[in-house]
N, C-alpha and C positions, 0 to 999 in steps of 0.2 A: 592479495590473498583471495581465496574463494571458498564460500560455504554453500552447500546444497542440501536440500531436504524437501519435506512436504509440509503442508499446513491444512488445518481444518477450519471451516468457517461456519459461524452461526449468523444468519441474516435477521436483523430486527428492523422492520419498516418504521419510519418516522413520518410525521405529517409533512406533506409537500410544502414548499416555500414559495410565496408570491414574489415574483421578480418584476411585477408591473405589466401594464398593457394586457391584463387578463391571462398572462402566462405564469405557469408554475414550473418549478424544478423539483425533481424527486429528491428525497433525503432518506438515506439508509444508514443505519449503524451496523457494523460488522464486528463481531468478537472472533478473534483468530487464536489458534494454538499452533505454534511452529514446532516441528520435530526435526531432529538432525543436528547439524553443527550450530544452527540457531535454535536454541531451546528456550522458547519465550511465549508470552501472550501479548495480545495487542487489542486496542480498540481503534476502529476506523470510523470516521464520519465522512460520508460521500454525498456529493450533490451531482445530479445527473440531468442532462437535457437531451431529449431526443428530437431529431429532425422529422419533418413530415415525409422525407425521402427514406424509404425502407433501407435499414442497415447503416444509417448515419446518425451520429450523436456524439456526446462528449461527457466526460465526468472529471471532477477534481475531488481530491480527498486529502485529509490529514490523518496520520496514524501515529500512535504512541506505542512503541514496542519496548517491553521490559522482560529481562531474563539474562541468559548467557549466550555469548557468541564465541565459539571455540574456547569455552571455559572462562571467558572474561565476563563479569557481571556488571550490569548497569541498564540504562534505558537510552532511547533516542527517538527522535521524531522522523517520520518519512512523509514526503509529499508526492502525491499521485497526479499525473496529468494523462488522461486516456482519451483517445479519439478513435471513433469508428467511422471510416470514410467509405460509404457504400460497401460495407462488409469487410474492408481491410482495416484490421486493428493496429493501433500504435500506442504504446504505453511508455511513459517516462516516469520511473519511480526512483527517487533519490533521497538520500539522507539529508535532512535539514542541517546546513552547516552549523557546527559548534553546538549541536543539541545533545551530544552524548554526555552521559553522567557516569560516575563511578569509574570502573575499569574500561568503559567505552568512551571516555573523554577523548576528543580528537578524531573520532570515527568519521569517515567519509566513504561514499560509495553509491552504487546503483544496484537495484534488484530487478531481476527479470522474473516474470511469472509465466508458467506454462500450465495449461489444463489438458490432461491426457486421460481419456476414459473417465471423465468426471472427477479425477483427482488433481489437486492443486500442488504444483511443484515450484520451488523457488531456486534461483541461482543468485547469490549475493557476492558481487565483486567489491571488495572493500580494502581499506587501509587505514592507517592512523597518522595524524599530523602531530607534531610536537605541541603540547599544550602550554 
C-alpha cells in the first residue's frame, strides 16, 4: 500500500551534545503535522554531525508518529538515517519493527521525503504483518 501527502515542521533547537575529543553533535527537536492519507502528529529528536568538507555530514533520528493512516488509528516509531556525501543526499527512514499500536499493530514500511519549493512531501510504502 502507499500513502502520500504533505507535512509541516516546527524546528526547536536543543543543546548540542558532547561526543568526546572536543567534538559536539547538534541536537534538534522537530514537531511535525502530517496531512493526507497519514493524518498525524509526531515528535522527532535528531542528532547531526557535519564534516569539515562542504556538503558532507550525517544525521540519525527517532520519531514517534500518532494519528491515522488510511483511517486506521494508532502510533508507531520511525528511525531516520541520513547522509549527505559532498552534496548528494541519501535517507533511509523506516518503521521500527513491531512498534505499531492500536489499529497500526503489525505496521512495516519505508517513508520517502521530498522537499519541493520549500514544501515537505512524504510517500509512505507500507503493509501489515500478522500480529
